[in-house]
C-alpha positions in Angstrom: 187.8 253.4 36.4 184.7 253.4 38.7 184.0 249.7 37.8 187.6 248.7 38.8 187.3 250.7 42.1 184.0 249.0 43.0 185.5 245.6 42.0 188.6 246.2 44.1 186.5 247.1 47.1 184.4 244.0 46.7 187.6 241.9 46.5 188.9 243.4 49.7 185.5 242.8 51.4 185.4 239.3 50.1 189.0 238.6 51.4 188.1 239.9 54.8 185.0 237.7 54.9 187.1 234.7 53.8 189.6 235.4 56.6 186.7 235.4 59.1 185.4 232.1 57.7 188.9 230.6 57.9 189.4 231.7 61.5 188.0 229.2 64.0 187.7 231.9 66.7 185.2 233.9 64.7 181.7 233.4 63.2 181.6 235.1 59.8 177.8 235.1 60.0 177.9 237.4 63.1 180.1 240.1 61.4 179.3 242.2 58.4 182.0 244.0 56.4 181.8 247.0 54.2 184.8 248.6 52.5 185.5 252.0 51.1 188.9 253.3 50.0 190.6 250.5 51.8 188.8 251.1 55.1 187.0 248.0 56.4 184.0 248.8 58.5 183.0 245.9 60.8 179.6 245.7 62.3 177.6 242.9 64.0 177.4 241.4 67.4 179.7 238.9 69.1 179.9 237.4 72.6 183.1 238.9 74.0 185.2 242.0 73.5 188.1 239.6 72.7 186.2 238.3 69.7 185.5 241.9 68.5 189.2 242.8 68.9 190.3 239.6 67.2 188.0 240.4 64.2 189.7 243.8 63.8 193.1 242.1 64.0 192.2 239.6 61.4 190.8 242.3 59.1 194.0 244.4 59.5 196.0 241.4 58.2 194.1 241.3 54.9 195.8 242.6 51.8 194.3 245.9 50.7 192.9 246.9 54.1 194.5 250.2 55.1 192.3 250.9 58.2 189.7 249.1 60.3 186.6 250.7 61.9 185.5 248.3 64.5 181.8 248.9 65.2 181.2 245.4 66.4 178.9 245.3 69.5 179.4 242.8 72.4 176.4 240.9 73.8 177.5 238.4 76.5 174.3 236.4 75.7 176.0 235.4 72.4 179.0 234.0 74.2 179.4 230.4 73.0 181.4 229.3 76.0 
């Protein structure tokens, strides 16, 4: 049972990361994802608050994610534009 729970959480995390990779507005390298009990915890640093909000929106759309804790920090120096 524990092994399937861990595997399930890893699958959710991997699906969130894959969604970030597929999204042209996000850099998957800038955002880390941890999952516990369907809660995706996002950390890292992006250039704008819009990017941080968009990451949370993308994560919420992933199957298996029940809740998102968005702890992404904004550093305007990372702004690509």
